[in-house]
ZAKE-299268 format. One record per residue (C-alpha): z, x, y. Coordinates in steps of 0.001 Angstrom, whole numbers, plus 500000, padded with zeros to 6 digits. Layout:
# residues N
ZXY
...
END
This chain:
# residues 543
533109388442768791
532022390476765783
529776393470766283
526025392986765768
525849395305762802
528461393206760952
526409389981761433
523250391680760191
525098393002757171
526447389535756237
522971387952756546
521519390584754300
524216390000751711
523776386161751902
520013386466751562
520465388664748538
522871386153746978
520405383270747504
517604385259745914
519712386224742930
521578382963742247
518580380679743117
520963377860744158
521875376495747567
524587373962748427
523172370659749716
524848367679751362
522671364584751183
523350361494753270
521991358250751758
522845355148753710
526621355035753983
527091357446751117
527171361247751146
527388363645748227
527249367412747769
525709369400744903
524173372815744193
520385372687744137
518418375039741864
515634376345744080
513351377167741164
513099373435740340
511065372801743464
510563369380745044
510272367731741637
513623369110740561
515257368020743828
513974364463743481
515050364332739836
518551365369740833
518674362782743610
517300360032741324
520049360726738833
522693360405741526
521280357469743519
518937355605741118
516255355752743824
512865356196742088
511166359474742990
508074357704744324
510247355733746763
512096358770748155
511685360034751700
513625363281752197
514070364768755644
515960367872756757
518827367595759223
519648371330759160
517443373692761173
515113376228759566
513852373990756743
510752371690756893
509578369242759473
509184365550758827
509169364063755314
509324366509752412
505975366559750608
505605366921746861
503579370124747149
506051371861749498
506972375446748433
510642376336749008
509774380059748949
508001379587752290
511300379083754102
514195381444754703
517069379653753005
519527382484753897
518741382031757581
519136378275757266
522494378717755591
523621381104758336
522690378557760977
524804375943759172
527695378383759577
528177378889755861
528283375181755061
525814373219752887
522344372334754110
522185368753755342
519432366395754111
518708362733754784
517492360520751942
515806357199752549
514773354727749840
516153351732747950
517567352095744479
515957350346741542
517820347132740812
519989347668737777
520632344353736097
522490343956732888
521418341463730226
521773337844731302
523356337008727980
525420339193725754
523472340569722816
524846339208719581
523509340157716179
523014337600713428
525143339709711116
528122339189713433
527812335380713616
529544332908711295
527221330882709010
527416327716711116
526292329638714210
523465331339712308
522202327891711253
521835326900714929
519481329747715822
517405330015712658
514917327621711118
516483324509709581
517532324784705969
515836323037703070
517053321022700104
516724322207696529
514797320047694086
517240318949691385
514666317347689120
511893315353690802
514065314702693883
511361315567696410
511121311845697276
514734311934698467
514567315389700117
511589314459702293
513140311228703620
516499312895704265
514860315698706249
512866313277708424
515944311180709241
518029314302709856
516808314674713451
517510311032714439
520622311503716611
521409307775716765
521608307553712975
523744310685712778
526210309306715333
526425306031713451
527137307813710162
529799309970711796
531638306828712929
531601305329709416
535031305150707731
534879302766704758
538004301141703399
536689300866699822
534955303422697592
531961301397696448
528736302987695250
527105302109698583
529950303643700608
529922306796698502
526156307088699031
526448306896702827
529384309320702923
527462311732700719
524444311459703031
526644312215706045
528238315208704324
524792316504703308
523694316451706940
526864318244708021
526366320925705367
522739321418706410
523904321969709983
526351324656708856
524091326801706698
520787328601707014
520250328716703248
518756326021701064
521325323426700022
521693321886696560
522350318159697244
524103317483693947
526543314913695329
523783313027697138
521645312874693985
524563311516691943
525502308849694478
521841307907694900
521554307182691187
524802305200691362
523607303105694290
520039302757692953
520083302670689135
516269302669688985
516304306221690387
518230307356687299
515272306688685008
514148309536682779
510901310244680971
510272310686677247
511430314295677435
514660313353679215
513601314755682602
514126312596685721
511086310518686629
509282310788689942
510304308032692358
508774306467695461
509892307850698850
509291304484700535
511530302738698000
514271305268698697
513868304776702459
513976300972702142
517020301188699884
518781303488702340
518045301052705166
519387298117703135
522629299890702251
523135301036705845
522533297472707050
525184296175704675
527771298854705389
527329299820709064
528046296431710607
530859297190713021
530211297027716738
531843300430717180
529205301980714910
526344300368716850
528028301465720086
528324305034718802
524601305104718027
523430303220721137
526208303557723725
524254301917726558
522636299034724668
523685295558725803
523941292453723637
520776291089725237
518876294239724309
520159294115720731
518720290625720430
521041289549717645
520973292803715644
524369292852713900
524108296159712028
523089299745712725
519849299613710726
518432296610712569
519578298009715906
517714301299715319
514753300335713136
514536296543713302
511456294745714636
511787291078715442
508468289536714441
506992286321715799
504697284683713239
502267281917714130
500386279897711506
497368277863712598
495453275553710307
491809276613710189
490452273145709423
491321271874712878
489022274385714554
491760275922716637
492888272644718211
496304273099716690
496956275826719209
497053273280722047
499932271074723095
503630271428722313
505287272161718982
505635268506718033
503161267100715539
500482264928717081
499092262705714371
496593260806716415
494723261680719600
491379261028721166
489951263867719118
491621262759715885
494622264190714014
495896267594715076
498018270028713077
500312271919715478
500850275640714964
503915276666712968
505958279387714639
508742281345712920
510651284577713355
511404287324710878
513022290752710930
511184293824709618
512284297454709481
508823298988709480
505199298268710247
502586298574707521
499236300281707934
497034298376705495
494421300789704202
492632298518701747
491985295554704018
493640292470705472
497109291203704667
495692288516702387
494590291261699981
491014290033699738
489438291554702829
487657294862702424
487610296466705859
486949300140706438
490160301426708013
489845304847709655
492717304762712175
496355303751712002
495914301110714717
493227299357712658
495460299293709588
498458297900711511
496295295225713099
495016294150709678
498529293903708272
499614291661711162
496705289269710753
495363287411707739
495084284041706085
497196282142703576
496913278867701697
499573276378702738
500116272633702605
499022270627705645
501152267578706291
498397265990708358
495742266456705669
498159265805702844
496868268755700824
496721272552700801
494580274169703485
493758277646704759
495920278807707640
495411281786709950
498456284037710054
499251286160713107
502346288315713578
503446289887716847
506460292019717821
508979290153719977
511633292922719994
510896296645719811
513139299244718124
514100302706719458
512869304251716157
509581302919714775
508569303479711141
505045302907709850
504239302828706150
500761303743704981
500018301338702119
498500303920699785
500069302762696522
499081299420694977
499176297690691619
495819297227689943
495640294616687171
493970295694683922
493134292474682036
490878294326679602
493559296775678523
495553296351675350
498882295685677043
497410293918680131
500237295551682114
498175296983684944
498335300390686527
499732301865689737
497003303434691875
496746305447695077
494244305040697923
492952308519698790
490890307718701889
491901309569705097
493382307579707960
493725309236711366
496748308988713661
497680310519716999
500896311991718329
501363308843720453
501226305321719002
500676302526721522
501993299197720177
501123297118723253
498382295147721461
500764294310718596
503398292707720831
504017289088721732
502940287725725102
506493287860726467
506905291524725497
503433292358726819
504375290848730165
507354293195730530
505476296256729271
502622295578731669
504941295933734652
505815299499733668
502237300328732679
500827299059735990
503441300995737933
502703304199736032
498969303715736554
499466303211740278
501610306340740566
499000308354738676
496226307120740957
498281308031744037
498970311482742627
495285312082741931
494283310881745401
496811313191747037
495575316068744939
491977315402745949
493029315308749590
495013318527749218
498303316790750011
499949317215746613
502735319704745973
502686322141743117
504378321226739857
507452323384740504
508046321830743890
507694318326742519
510045319140739658
512631320616742019
512384317636744315
512824315278741394
515868317118740103
517559317567743481
516856314140744914
516998311964741803
519423309461743304
517513309341746583
514232308767744772
515776305960742707
517153304266745803
513810304620747544
512014303115744567
514365300135744562
513880299581748283
510101299680747857
510107297054745126
510803294227747488
510743290919745656
509085292406742584
511125291672739476
512001294764737405
510980294763733725
513352293045731341
514546295014728298
512298294618725275
514623296327722801
517851298322722474
518027301953723514
514612301953725204
514017303458728678
513827301068731607
510207302040732256
509138301836728597
505399301277728226
505206300605724486
504290304148723453
506057305939720610
505969309715720075
505499310996716544
508375313182715281
508320312972711478
505917312331708590
506506312024704835
503384312891702837
502502312588699158
500347315242697541
498410314409694403
496292311623692939
498883310256690511
501071307531692020
503797308205689431
503650311973689936
502590314331692670
504881315843695265
506495314643698515
506931316814701613
508350316192705079
506793317259708374
509230317302711299
508451318132714895
510386321096716252
512760320241719067
511714323335721066
508443325220721475
509939328076723522
508574326436726647
504951327121725673
502848324140724660
499118324669724417
496378322102723997
494437321585720785
490913322889721388
489346320916724250
491482317813723743
494535316618725651
496687316768722510
499638319156722695
499709321828720001
503372321350719133
505375323302716561
506216321486713337
508433322332710377
507158321637706861
509966320861704420
508748321589700903
512102321089699178
513955324408699595
511057326115701396
510710325547705147
END
């Protein structure tokens, strides 16, 4: 053993070194890890915790530091502890020249990298930029707003896009070139975030529709009607897209029964099969009784049976002025009122029983519903001017406002057979809603997240359970192609073409298209139940 004077001399030297250098070696054990570093005493507790946070990522407020070496502090190190109150040289001597041992307790802050890699727009190709930015507009190439607005509204109809993509004409007719140009315009819009000049589409449009090539006295292109362009587009598509493969590409799960005889893409997507019933008014409604065979004599006298026929339309009309006979003057303030007026009216027609012309009541009802429903607001009409010099008449516009909602319910406009099938789904939905409300009032309902999770995880089980609960109840029959099995006759608004201005031969067309995503946040409009959705306004090249 060394002499006592030698030990005292070494302690004095060590104490002097600690005082001068102001650093002490520390070995900190943290869980299964241990690390050694030189601690600057002058930094105090704050400096020690900062050093440990840098090495372990444990936040300073979560740290609990305890001393394992003798001669330091007792218990957990407090923030106001003064290191000058302890003899660090003595503590180092007791550790036999080794580092002072500390114990650190505390969990590190969770370090998570970004869920998705950060990519800057400048580094993306143009077609990828177009997917993340607002949709691109179409330049106006001389009063072509009528075409731009319709094209933008139909752009987000996936069934139409799939049908166009499957179109490969064998001949280069004006109609084929128009459809191919429309398809290429859509593809170019998808690949760019800048406004597109639809030169090829304008040229092929004027080739397919010569009336759209008209020019004014100054040689500038004349303003055209957006509805006429839409109807012309539908007619050309009906004549060109007639292959079953094209209908299958647009509606892959539609059966022949659901198509109901639709032999082209236009009628499969937009076609409404209409059931029209004509009843002679002079028989006081008796013609509605009996079968469809004419009954000339009966106990009540001669009876004119109703005349039933079927027609195919590609849009409904909201009659703003009045009834479909053109003479009624009814104040229309809502789209449902205008549609109802257009489906009902009176005409003058020969009665075989009476042997002369008579007034007949005309009633139309939908017997097959389409997946895409178009409604035309009848704002433009031809007003005769018998007192004018040329007696040619003038084209006018109805300026009165007509309200419409985001959901259009067509149940009341359907035939009895279609109503019967829709009612099954509507009654079922009403029953489920009542059960949900009752459970909520009793405190038995689950929160929305739980219900959503259960629906997603057990979709097949829920479907099998629903089928087993139906018993002998007959499921609804399809009422149109591409419609959900539980369709209730309600259509959601996704696009609107508007005309701005009082002049029917002038003004400006714009398209309003519902955004496909609202970033998961959909608020209500004021105190109503209407969702405040995001919409894009396509004003030619400005969006």
